[in-house]
C-alpha positions in Angstrom: -16.5 -10.1 -13.7 -17.8 -6.2 -13.6 -14.3 -4.9 -15.1 -14.5 -7.8 -17.8 -18.2 -5.9 -18.6 -16.8 -2.6 -18.2 -14.3 -3.6 -20.4 -16.4 -5.4 -23.2 -18.5 -1.7 -22.8 -15.7 0.4 -24.1 -14.6 -1.9 -27.4 -18.0 -1.9 -28.1 -18.5 0.0 -31.8 -21.1 3.2 -31.5 -24.6 2.3 -32.2 -25.1 2.1 -36.3 -25.4 5.7 -38.1 -28.5 4.9 -40.2 -29.0 7.0 -43.4 -32.0 8.7 -43.9 -35.2 6.5 -44.8 -33.4 4.0 -43.4 -34.1 1.3 -40.3 -31.6 -0.3 -38.2 -32.5 -4.2 -38.9 -30.9 -7.4 -36.6 -28.9 -6.6 -33.1 -25.5 -6.5 -31.8 -23.9 -8.8 -29.3 -25.3 -10.7 -27.0 -28.4 -10.4 -28.7 -27.1 -11.1 -32.2 -24.4 -11.4 -34.5 -25.6 -9.0 -37.6 -26.8 -5.2 -37.5 -27.5 -3.4 -40.8 -29.7 -0.5 -42.1 -32.3 -1.7 -44.3 -34.2 0.6 -46.7 -36.0 0.0 -49.5 -35.9 -0.1 -53.5 -37.9 1.2 -55.7 -40.6 -1.7 -55.7 -40.9 -1.7 -51.6 -38.4 -4.7 -51.2 -35.9 -4.7 -48.5 -32.3 -4.1 -49.4 -29.4 -2.9 -46.9 -28.5 1.3 -47.2 -25.7 1.9 -44.7 -23.5 0.8 -42.2 -24.1 -2.8 -41.5 -22.1 -5.1 -38.8 -21.1 -8.6 -38.2 -20.0 -10.2 -35.2 -18.0 -13.9 -34.1 -20.5 -16.0 -32.1 -17.9 -15.0 -29.1 -19.4 -11.7 -29.3 -16.1 -9.4 -31.3 -16.3 -7.8 -34.4 -16.0 -9.6 -37.4 -16.7 -7.3 -40.4 -17.8 -3.3 -40.9 -18.8 -2.6 -44.1 -21.7 -0.3 -46.1 -24.0 -0.3 -48.7 -25.9 1.8 -51.2 -28.9 0.9 -52.8 -28.1 -3.2 -51.6 -25.0 -3.3 -53.1 -21.2 -3.0 -50.8 -20.0 0.4 -51.2 -17.8 2.6 -50.0 -14.8 0.8 -46.6 -14.8 -3.0 -45.5 -12.5 -4.1 -42.8 -12.7 -7.6 -41.2 -10.7 -8.1 -38.3 -9.3 -11.5 -37.1 -10.8 -13.6 -33.6 -7.6 -12.1 -31.7 -9.7 -8.4 -32.6 -6.3 -7.0 -35.4 -7.3 -6.1 -38.9 -7.7 -9.5 -41.2 -8.6 -7.7 -44.2 -8.7 -3.9 -45.3 -10.4 -2.1 -48.6 -13.2 -0.8 -50.3 -16.1 -1.6 -52.4 -17.4 0.3 -55.3 -20.9 -0.3 -56.2 -20.4 -4.0 -56.0 -17.1 -4.2 -56.9 -13.6 -4.4 -55.1 -11.7 -1.6 -55.8 -8.3 0.5 -55.0 -5.9 -0.5 -52.5 -6.8 -4.1 -50.3 -4.7 -4.9 -47.7 -4.6 -8.2 -46.0 -2.5 -8.8 -42.8 -1.8 -12.2 -40.1 -3.6 -12.7 -37.1 0.3 -11.6 -35.7 -0.8 -7.8 -37.5 2.0 -8.4 -40.0 1.1 -7.5 -43.6 0.3 -10.3 -45.7 -0.7 -8.6 -49.1 -1.0 -5.7 -50.4 -2.9 -5.6 -53.5 -4.8 -2.6 -55.9 -8.4 -3.6 -57.6 -10.4 -1.9 -60.0 -13.9 -3.0 -61.3 -13.8 -6.6 -59.1 -10.9 -7.7 -60.5 -6.9 -7.3 -59.6 -5.4 -4.3 -61.0 -1.9 -2.7 -59.9 0.6 -3.5 -58.1 0.7 -6.3 -55.9 3.0 -7.6 -53.4 2.7 -11.1 -50.4 4.4 -11.1 -47.6 6.1 -14.2 -44.9 5.0 -14.1 -41.8 8.4 -12.3 -41.2 8.0 -9.6 -42.5 10.3 -9.3 -46.3 8.5 -9.9 -49.7 7.4 -13.4 -51.2 5.7 -12.0 -54.1 6.0 -8.7 -55.5 4.5 -8.3 -59.5 2.0 -6.6 -61.5 -1.9 -7.2 -62.1 -3.7 -6.0 -65.5 -7.2 -6.6 -66.1 -7.1 -9.8 -63.6 -4.2 -11.7 -65.5 -0.6 -11.4 -64.0 1.6 -9.0 -66.5 5.5 -7.7 -66.4 8.1 -9.3 -64.1 7.2 -11.1 -60.5 9.5 -12.1 -58.0 9.8 -15.0 -56.0 11.9 -14.2 -52.4 12.6 -17.3 -49.6 11.7 -15.9 -46.8 15.7 -14.2 -46.1 14.5 -11.6 -48.3 16.9 -13.4 -50.9 15.3 -13.2 -54.5 14.1 -17.4 -56.1 13.2 -16.0 -59.8 12.0 -14.0 -62.1 9.1 -14.5 -64.3 8.1 -12.8 -67.3 4.6 -12.2 -68.4 5.0 -9.1 -70.8 2.6 -6.4 -70.2 -1.3 -7.3 -71.4 -3.5 -4.3 -73.3 -7.1 -4.2 -71.8 -8.3 -3.1 -75.3 -8.7 -5.2 -78.2 
């Protein structure tokens, strides 16, 4: 029992480091299931500011993220209950931005996608649980564009669809 308690303490993330002007709120397990930093907006209303963590009901880490001016802003990591990463990416002023990766519970990559301004934009690849490509293509401003390919679990191409090129301007 003592060994388990020591293991849990060693696996626990370090305390949140709140930015200047923000205070730590909530609590990590076993006292609570969410901890975050809270600052005030110009009207004095509370808002999230800085790092934040949410935990599963068994005390395992579920989500780590950062906030700025009450919006998600910065790195985002979600964990499966087994401790392996589930999703990782970043937010910019509340919107998904850049490369996002999703993993199966086994730890193998499930999807890789590029985001801009909260919509899929750029390369997209989905994988079978065994690691072979399932689907690949591109998004242009949230819509599928260009040639998309689909594969079976053995890696053989099943077919293609050409969505044409999209323009983001009228």
